[in-house]
DOPA-415811 format. One line per field, with one value per residue (C-alpha): residue number from 0; residue in one letter; chain; x, y, z. Coordinates in nm, 4 decimals, m for minus. Example, Ala and Ser with C-alpha at 12.3 -4.5 7.8 and 13.67 -1.06 7.14 Angstrom:
k	c(0; 1)
r	c(a; s)
c	c(A; A)
xx	c(1.2300; 1.3670)
yy	c(m0.4500; m0.1060)
zz	c(0.7800; 0.7140)
END
This chain:
k	c(0; 1; 2; 3; 4; 5; 6; 7; 8; 9; 10; 11; 12; 13; 14; 15; 16; 17; 18; 19; 20; 21; 22; 23; 24; 25; 26; 27; 28; 29; 30; 31; 32; 33; 34; 35; 36; 37; 38; 39; 40; 41; 42; 43; 44; 45; 46; 47; 48; 49; 50; 51; 52; 53; 54; 55; 56; 57; 58; 59; 60; 61; 62; 63; 64; 65; 66; 67; 68; 69; 70; 71; 72; 73; 74; 75; 76; 77; 78; 79; 80; 81; 82; 83; 84; 85; 86; 87; 88; 89; 90; 91; 92; 93; 94; 95; 96; 97; 98; 99; 100; 101; 102; 103; 104; 105; 106; 107; 108; 109; 110; 111; 112; 113; 114; 115; 116; 117; 118; 119; 120; 121; 122; 123; 124; 125; 126; 127; 128; 129; 130; 131; 132; 133; 134; 135; 136; 137; 138; 139; 140; 141; 142; 143; 144; 145; 146; 147; 148; 149; 150; 151; 152; 153; 154; 155; 156; 157; 158; 159; 160; 161; 162; 163; 164; 165; 166; 167; 168; 169; 170; 171; 172; 173; 174; 175; 176; 177; 178; 179; 180; 181; 182; 183; 184; 185; 186; 187; 188; 189; 190; 191; 192; 193; 194; 195; 196; 197; 198; 199; 200; 201; 202; 203; 204; 205; 206; 207; 208; 209; 210; 211; 212; 213; 214; 215; 216; 217; 218; 219; 220; 221; 222; 223; 224; 225; 226; 227; 228; 229; 230; 231; 232; 233; 234; 235; 236; 237; 238; 239; 240; 241; 242; 243; 244; 245; 246; 247; 248; 249; 250; 251; 252; 253; 254; 255; 256; 257; 258; 259; 260; 261; 262; 263; 264; 265; 266; 267; 268; 269; 270; 271; 272; 273; 274; 275; 276; 277; 278; 279; 280; 281; 282; 283; 284; 285; 286; 287; 288; 289; 290; 291; 292; 293; 294; 295; 296; 297; 298; 299; 300; 301; 302; 303; 304; 305; 306; 307; 308; 309; 310; 311; 312; 313; 314; 315; 316; 317; 318; 319; 320; 321; 322; 323; 324; 325; 326; 327; 328; 329; 330; 331; 332; 333; 334; 335; 336; 337; 338; 339; 340; 341; 342; 343; 344; 345; 346; 347; 348; 349; 350; 351; 352; 353; 354; 355; 356; 357; 358; 359; 360)
r	c(m; s; s; s; t; t; t; g; d; a; r; t; s; a; e; a; p; p; a; s; e; f; r; e; p; p; r; e; a; w; y; c; v; k; s; a; g; s; l; a; p; g; a; m; v; s; v; s; v; l; g; d; q; i; v; i; g; r; t; k; a; g; r; l; f; a; l; r; d; r; c; p; h; r; g; a; p; l; s; e; g; q; f; d; g; t; a; i; t; c; p; f; h; g; w; r; f; g; a; d; g; r; c; q; a; m; p; t; l; v; d; g; d; v; t; d; p; g; q; v; k; v; g; e; f; p; v; r; e; s; d; g; i; i; w; l; y; m; g; v; g; l; a; e; a; p; p; v; p; a; l; t; l; a; g; s; t; r; c; r; v; a; v; a; v; l; v; e; a; s; y; d; l; c; v; l; s; l; i; d; p; g; h; v; g; y; v; h; n; s; w; w; w; r; p; t; a; t; a; r; e; k; v; k; d; f; e; p; l; p; f; g; f; r; m; k; a; h; k; a; a; a; n; s; r; g; y; r; l; l; g; r; p; q; t; e; v; d; f; l; l; p; g; q; r; i; e; r; i; r; m; g; e; r; s; i; i; n; a; t; f; a; t; p; i; d; a; r; r; t; l; l; t; n; v; l; l; s; d; l; p; q; l; m; p; l; a; p; l; i; g; w; a; g; r; a; f; l; r; q; d; q; r; i; l; e; l; a; q; q; g; l; e; r; k; p; t; m; l; l; l; g; q; a; d; r; l; g; q; w; y; f; r; l; k; r; d; y; a; a; a; r; h; e; g; r; a; f; s; n; t; l; a; p; e; r; l; r; w; r; t)
c	c(A; A; A; A; A; A; A; A; A; A; A; A; A; A; A; A; A; A; A; A; A; A; A; A; A; A; A; A; A; A; A; A; A; A; A; A; A; A; A; A; A; A; A; A; A; A; A; A; A; A; A; A; A; A; A; A; A; A; A; A; A; A; A; A; A; A; A; A; A; A; A; A; A; A; A; A; A; A; A; A; A; A; A; A; A; A; A; A; A; A; A; A; A; A; A; A; A; A; A; A; A; A; A; A; A; A; A; A; A; A; A; A; A; A; A; A; A; A; A; A; A; A; A; A; A; A; A; A; A; A; A; A; A; A; A; A; A; A; A; A; A; A; A; A; A; A; A; A; A; A; A; A; A; A; A; A; A; A; A; A; A; A; A; A; A; A; A; A; A; A; A; A; A; A; A; A; A; A; A; A; A; A; A; A; A; A; A; A; A; A; A; A; A; A; A; A; A; A; A; A; A; A; A; A; A; A; A; A; A; A; A; A; A; A; A; A; A; A; A; A; A; A; A; A; A; A; A; A; A; A; A; A; A; A; A; A; A; A; A; A; A; A; A; A; A; A; A; A; A; A; A; A; A; A; A; A; A; A; A; A; A; A; A; A; A; A; A; A; A; A; A; A; A; A; A; A; A; A; A; A; A; A; A; A; A; A; A; A; A; A; A; A; A; A; A; A; A; A; A; A; A; A; A; A; A; A; A; A; A; A; A; A; A; A; A; A; A; A; A; A; A; A; A; A; A; A; A; A; A; A; A; A; A; A; A; A; A; A; A; A; A; A; A; A; A; A; A; A; A; A; A; A; A; A; A; A; A; A; A; A; A)
xx	c(4.7539; 4.9022; 4.9796; 4.6808; 4.3309; 4.0645; 3.6929; 3.6914; 3.9715; 3.7817; 3.4690; 3.6683; 3.8380; 3.5008; 3.3723; 3.3503; 3.4804; 3.2135; 3.1784; 3.2949; 3.6414; 3.6863; 3.6227; 3.8216; 4.2008; 4.3797; 4.4625; 4.7446; 4.9859; 5.2418; 5.1316; 5.3449; 5.2352; 5.5247; 5.7912; 5.9007; 6.0980; 6.2252; 6.0339; 6.2712; 6.3200; 6.0488; 5.8102; 5.4789; 5.2311; 4.8759; 4.7925; 4.4817; 4.4869; 4.1841; 3.9624; 4.1686; 4.3505; 4.7042; 4.9620; 5.3215; 5.6084; 5.9787; 6.1121; 6.4179; 6.6070; 6.5109; 6.2523; 5.9549; 5.6105; 5.2534; 4.9442; 4.5737; 4.5110; 4.2359; 4.2509; 4.0504; 3.9189; 3.6923; 3.8126; 4.0261; 4.3009; 4.6380; 4.8075; 4.6568; 4.8355; 5.1946; 5.4799; 5.8000; 5.9966; 5.9010; 5.5254; 5.2155; 4.9869; 4.6200; 4.4857; 4.1522; 4.2397; 4.6173; 4.6427; 5.0004; 5.0807; 5.4243; 5.5508; 5.4258; 5.0704; 5.0636; 4.9076; 5.1626; 4.9573; 4.6042; 4.6336; 4.2854; 4.3699; 4.4193; 4.6143; 4.4376; 4.2553; 4.2850; 4.2737; 4.5882; 4.6771; 4.9020; 4.5974; 4.4926; 4.6621; 4.6223; 4.6414; 4.9832; 5.0616; 5.3809; 5.5818; 5.9029; 6.1350; 6.3180; 6.4809; 6.3425; 5.9855; 5.7714; 5.5524; 5.2518; 5.0970; 4.7263; 4.6519; 4.7543; 4.9829; 5.2859; 5.5015; 5.2831; 5.2377; 5.4122; 5.7414; 5.8315; 5.9790; 6.3519; 6.4527; 6.8197; 7.0765; 7.4160; 7.5850; 7.5093; 7.1958; 7.2790; 6.9249; 6.5979; 6.2651; 5.9258; 5.5842; 5.2310; 4.8754; 4.5482; 4.2970; 3.9209; 3.8861; 3.8742; 4.1902; 4.1537; 4.0807; 4.4011; 4.6046; 4.4879; 4.6348; 4.9799; 4.9760; 4.7676; 4.9800; 4.6868; 4.6322; 4.9890; 4.9570; 4.6280; 4.6377; 5.0120; 5.0033; 5.2859; 5.5471; 5.8111; 5.7079; 5.4990; 5.2709; 4.9611; 5.0555; 5.3676; 5.1781; 5.3256; 5.2997; 5.4846; 5.5821; 5.6678; 5.7606; 5.6257; 5.7175; 5.5591; 5.7067; 5.6183; 5.3623; 5.3168; 5.4675; 5.7530; 5.7813; 6.1217; 6.4184; 6.3924; 6.5093; 6.3007; 6.0324; 6.1673; 5.8582; 5.9149; 6.1231; 6.2172; 6.3806; 6.5521; 6.7257; 6.8809; 6.9967; 6.7132; 6.8386; 6.7341; 6.4248; 6.2203; 5.9003; 5.7707; 5.4144; 5.3713; 5.0688; 4.8926; 4.9600; 5.3268; 5.4886; 5.8689; 6.0575; 6.4341; 6.6158; 6.9774; 7.2428; 7.5591; 7.6618; 7.4244; 7.0535; 6.7266; 6.4460; 6.1054; 5.8466; 5.4788; 5.2735; 4.8983; 4.7716; 4.3991; 4.2987; 3.9353; 3.6703; 3.6711; 4.0265; 4.3659; 4.7107; 4.9450; 5.3115; 5.5991; 5.9594; 6.2603; 6.6067; 6.9245; 7.3008; 7.3474; 7.5281; 7.4114; 7.0487; 7.1049; 7.0747; 6.7658; 6.5775; 6.3320; 6.2514; 6.2097; 5.9744; 5.7700; 5.7435; 5.6494; 5.3795; 5.2488; 5.2191; 5.0283; 4.7992; 4.7146; 4.6269; 4.4335; 4.2075; 4.1124; 4.0754; 3.8356; 3.6295; 3.6276; 3.5252; 3.2198; 3.1239; 3.1768; 2.9570; 2.6752; 2.7361; 3.0039; 3.1128; 3.3973; 3.5213; 3.8750; 3.9481; 4.2529; 4.6117; 4.6713; 4.4082; 4.5606; 4.7665; 4.4493; 4.3045; 4.6203; 4.5894; 4.2344; 4.3362; 4.6310; 4.4151; 4.1420; 4.3927; 4.5740; 4.2488; 4.1465; 4.4814; 4.4564; 4.0968; 4.1891; 4.5013; 4.7441; 5.0480; 4.9796; 5.0988; 5.1162; 4.9675; 5.0472; 5.2669; 5.5142; 5.3502; 5.4308; 5.1829; 5.1324; 4.9521; 4.9665; 5.0580)
yy	c(27.1479; 26.8066; 26.5581; 26.3477; 26.4598; 26.4667; 26.4704; 26.8401; 26.9078; 26.7223; 26.9243; 27.2504; 27.1497; 27.1106; 27.4501; 27.7142; 28.0571; 28.3296; 28.5019; 28.8303; 28.6841; 28.6735; 29.0453; 29.2026; 29.1881; 29.3600; 29.7278; 29.7048; 29.5336; 29.6066; 29.5409; 29.5138; 29.7870; 29.8033; 29.5462; 29.5850; 29.8862; 30.1674; 30.4776; 30.7483; 31.0799; 31.3182; 31.0343; 30.9313; 30.6480; 30.5795; 30.2497; 30.0985; 29.9103; 29.8076; 30.0235; 30.3372; 30.5240; 30.6250; 30.8276; 30.7203; 30.9445; 31.0043; 31.3547; 31.4865; 31.4276; 31.0572; 31.0534; 30.8203; 30.9437; 30.8147; 31.0380; 30.9841; 31.0328; 31.2868; 31.6637; 31.7763; 32.0728; 31.9069; 31.5452; 31.5410; 31.2737; 31.4300; 31.1641; 31.3332; 31.6572; 31.7692; 31.6666; 31.8702; 31.6536; 31.8720; 31.9282; 31.8004; 32.0480; 31.9446; 31.9351; 32.0949; 32.4273; 32.4211; 32.3646; 32.2533; 31.9844; 31.8951; 31.5426; 31.5671; 31.6298; 31.9892; 32.2420; 32.5020; 32.7249; 32.8039; 33.0120; 33.1614; 33.3447; 33.7218; 33.9575; 34.0050; 33.6702; 33.5189; 33.1588; 32.9681; 32.6940; 32.5307; 32.4306; 32.1921; 31.8523; 31.5361; 31.2093; 31.0404; 30.6669; 30.4958; 30.3700; 30.1658; 30.0290; 29.6993; 29.4661; 29.6761; 29.6404; 29.9319; 29.8526; 30.0499; 30.0469; 30.1296; 30.1200; 30.2659; 30.1335; 30.0628; 29.9266; 29.6206; 29.5236; 29.2439; 29.3811; 29.4368; 29.1034; 29.1034; 28.9015; 28.8738; 28.6795; 28.5595; 28.6990; 28.9932; 28.9694; 28.8486; 28.7889; 28.9658; 28.8941; 29.0351; 28.9649; 29.0477; 28.9465; 29.1104; 28.8452; 28.9020; 28.7167; 28.7921; 28.8380; 28.5367; 28.3021; 28.4192; 28.3908; 28.0325; 27.9465; 28.0511; 27.7800; 27.5113; 27.2064; 27.0160; 27.2383; 27.2228; 26.9000; 27.0107; 27.3859; 27.3783; 27.0452; 27.1045; 26.8866; 27.1362; 27.1447; 26.8813; 26.6541; 26.5258; 26.1647; 26.1951; 26.2664; 26.1045; 26.1296; 26.4188; 26.4605; 26.8129; 26.9570; 27.2996; 27.5463; 27.8771; 28.2173; 28.5457; 28.6324; 28.3034; 27.9585; 27.7841; 27.4629; 27.3579; 27.2998; 26.9790; 26.8273; 26.9633; 26.7387; 26.4764; 26.5003; 26.8705; 26.8955; 27.2535; 27.1469; 26.8518; 27.0909; 27.2511; 26.9166; 26.8807; 27.1524; 27.2274; 27.4452; 27.6048; 27.8049; 28.0820; 28.2071; 28.5460; 28.7627; 28.9236; 28.7118; 28.6504; 28.3273; 28.3289; 28.0230; 27.9992; 27.7481; 27.6742; 27.5096; 27.5156; 27.8789; 27.9975; 28.0537; 28.1530; 28.3412; 28.2932; 28.5160; 28.5717; 28.8501; 28.9112; 29.2704; 29.3477; 29.6039; 29.6049; 29.3530; 29.1791; 29.2130; 29.0945; 29.1598; 28.8591; 28.9559; 28.7121; 28.8203; 28.5946; 28.6909; 28.4862; 28.5135; 28.2392; 28.4088; 28.1439; 28.2522; 28.6016; 28.5020; 28.2961; 28.5955; 28.6211; 28.2489; 28.2775; 28.5712; 28.3705; 28.0747; 28.2998; 28.4716; 28.1344; 28.0135; 28.3242; 28.3004; 27.9411; 28.0529; 28.3494; 28.1293; 27.8814; 28.1480; 28.3503; 28.0383; 27.9493; 28.3055; 28.2688; 27.9565; 28.1264; 28.4158; 28.1686; 28.0054; 28.1683; 27.8603; 27.6135; 27.2967; 27.2727; 26.9022; 26.6854; 26.7738; 26.9455; 27.2013; 27.2494; 27.5382; 27.7179; 27.6590; 27.8065; 28.1145; 28.1865; 28.1250; 28.3637; 28.6226; 28.6043; 28.6172; 28.9114; 29.1024; 29.0317; 29.1532; 29.4760; 29.5297; 29.4766; 29.6910; 29.4151; 29.2597; 28.9701; 28.6286; 28.3336; 28.0285; 27.7752; 27.4779; 27.2682; 26.9905; 26.7271; 26.7091; 26.4543; 26.4863; 26.3583; 26.5818)
zz	c(16.7967; 16.8585; 16.5823; 16.6857; 16.5877; 16.8578; 16.7999; 16.8813; 16.6309; 16.3608; 16.4270; 16.4147; 16.0899; 15.9203; 16.0259; 15.7541; 15.8568; 15.8461; 15.5100; 15.6656; 15.7187; 15.3408; 15.3169; 15.6012; 15.5741; 15.8640; 15.8197; 16.0743; 15.8363; 15.5657; 15.2071; 14.8948; 14.6514; 14.4046; 14.3236; 13.9611; 13.8401; 14.0575; 14.1571; 14.0388; 14.2201; 14.1048; 14.0123; 14.1661; 14.1179; 14.2360; 14.4087; 14.5673; 14.8977; 15.1034; 14.8852; 14.9490; 14.6721; 14.7721; 14.5815; 14.6417; 14.5353; 14.5754; 14.6226; 14.4405; 14.7644; 14.7493; 15.0271; 14.9797; 15.0810; 15.0668; 15.0772; 15.0352; 14.6639; 14.7125; 14.7309; 15.0369; 14.8371; 14.5786; 14.5817; 14.2660; 14.2556; 14.3326; 14.1204; 13.8130; 13.8981; 13.8530; 14.0830; 14.0620; 14.3036; 14.5989; 14.5925; 14.4105; 14.2357; 14.2270; 13.8687; 13.9697; 14.1375; 14.1698; 14.5443; 14.6260; 14.8807; 15.0143; 15.0676; 15.4275; 15.3019; 15.4230; 15.1847; 15.0773; 14.8471; 14.7256; 14.4053; 14.4385; 14.7643; 14.7465; 14.9704; 15.2989; 15.2920; 15.6399; 15.5116; 15.6158; 15.3610; 15.6196; 15.8235; 15.5458; 15.5346; 15.3283; 15.5229; 15.5329; 15.5396; 15.6570; 15.3591; 15.3460; 15.0796; 15.1254; 14.8732; 14.5882; 14.7203; 14.8363; 15.1376; 15.2597; 15.6074; 15.6264; 15.9991; 16.3336; 16.6057; 16.3912; 16.6748; 16.7382; 16.3731; 16.1818; 16.0434; 15.6795; 15.5632; 15.4946; 15.1878; 15.2731; 15.0709; 15.1936; 14.8814; 14.6567; 14.4439; 14.0920; 13.9705; 14.0539; 13.8832; 13.9873; 13.8349; 13.9496; 13.8586; 13.9618; 14.0718; 14.0829; 14.4122; 14.7845; 14.9851; 15.2145; 14.9265; 14.7565; 15.0780; 15.1251; 14.7841; 14.9119; 15.1793; 15.0084; 14.9170; 14.7699; 14.4669; 14.3324; 14.1323; 13.9766; 13.9225; 13.8423; 13.6598; 13.4106; 13.2461; 13.3555; 13.7223; 13.9016; 13.6945; 13.8776; 13.8071; 14.0240; 14.3490; 14.6585; 15.0360; 15.2007; 15.5656; 15.6853; 16.0221; 16.1207; 16.3933; 16.4993; 16.4175; 16.5937; 16.3221; 16.1386; 16.0966; 15.9169; 15.7216; 15.8528; 15.6233; 15.4232; 15.0961; 14.8080; 14.6567; 14.4194; 14.1963; 14.1239; 13.8089; 13.8802; 14.2075; 14.0421; 13.8040; 14.1125; 14.2499; 14.5065; 14.7422; 15.0993; 15.1235; 15.3997; 15.3722; 15.5993; 15.6094; 15.7755; 15.8445; 15.6697; 15.3542; 15.2778; 15.1633; 15.1623; 15.0390; 15.0900; 14.8724; 14.9658; 14.7512; 14.9597; 15.0012; 14.7271; 14.7661; 14.5997; 14.7698; 14.6110; 14.7785; 14.7034; 14.8603; 14.8605; 14.8628; 14.9096; 14.6475; 14.7578; 14.8681; 14.5291; 14.4000; 14.5220; 14.3802; 14.3855; 14.3535; 14.3104; 14.3659; 14.3062; 14.4299; 14.3948; 14.4265; 14.1664; 13.8752; 13.6268; 13.6793; 13.5406; 13.1715; 13.2619; 13.4050; 13.1096; 13.1377; 13.5153; 13.4650; 13.2141; 13.4548; 13.7474; 13.5459; 13.4225; 13.7847; 13.8878; 13.5840; 13.6773; 14.0295; 13.8919; 13.6807; 13.9531; 14.2226; 14.0096; 13.9418; 14.3128; 14.3998; 14.1800; 14.3742; 14.7101; 14.6040; 14.5409; 14.8805; 15.1000; 15.2958; 15.2635; 15.4319; 15.5679; 15.6127; 15.6639; 15.7455; 15.4118; 15.5156; 15.8614; 15.7257; 15.6237; 15.9702; 16.1222; 15.9020; 16.0181; 16.3787; 16.3505; 16.1811; 16.4457; 16.7321; 16.5770; 16.5258; 16.8873; 17.0192; 16.8215; 16.9321; 17.2980; 17.2774; 17.3759; 17.2148; 16.9772; 17.0951; 16.8557; 17.0313; 16.7579; 16.8559; 16.6562; 16.4568; 16.1963; 15.9077; 15.6300; 15.2987; 14.9437; 14.6532)
END
């Protein structure tokens, strides 16, 4: 992955990944399933990830849990039942399941029945909460997986805004949009952000991370009006498997974290979630405006991604050309290498190398 392009590199860059790669996100990864509003003690919510329905709840004692949202008796969704902060009662026949998924009671049993409810168990999933975000892990082998991202600020959080949009498009197509510099001036062509007419050449340095890569710290783009309002601060951007973009914007001792996460709902739908955190006190009164801008960005991506998905369904191939598309090539390489490592039962090793890239946007 040197800065020069060989004939072999050029041929690889023009190859279209197999259609299956747009349909198979890794199960051995943490996915953002809830970001806005807290999950109160005694509350539960149903979410979909990778085609599976999961019920997430918080006990009265404050413990988070995640169970398959399906009663093993007759298949009814547990999320439609009653949760008293300790156990969930199935709405079909009243079977009760604890936060560990173990069945505690079957109301139809009579004295002398040898059936043991405790032998029945609903599948559990690892669940974590960090920075107000609830993360769900769908696979096995937790120790070797990419970690839950930490969105840490130097000071205390003064402003937090989270928005999400459901996109009718495949997971990989949505992930590519997180690391695609070429679309910004067209999809997000706005007077208040980066008009297309202001496009100019950019030079960025990249370095590998254990589960991704980083655009190293640099002065924010002069043709982005949003950055100019902040005095053109220093910014760096991380991309992490399976589909996480985390931008850190620094203005002296203050900072903004702008993170976007992709969550595969099923083969045809992806949830894009944007979370902004900052210790800048002056941003607090601007939270509604920030939320509006974040939602507008996601809606712009939603529209073009759904149109592109329609084209890919007619012909599921794409060309990845030029240095602006190198990031997409890196994503597919990381994804393939990670899948191979998991399949072979070995630790994942990122083989990317530092590189300087140039593009116009």
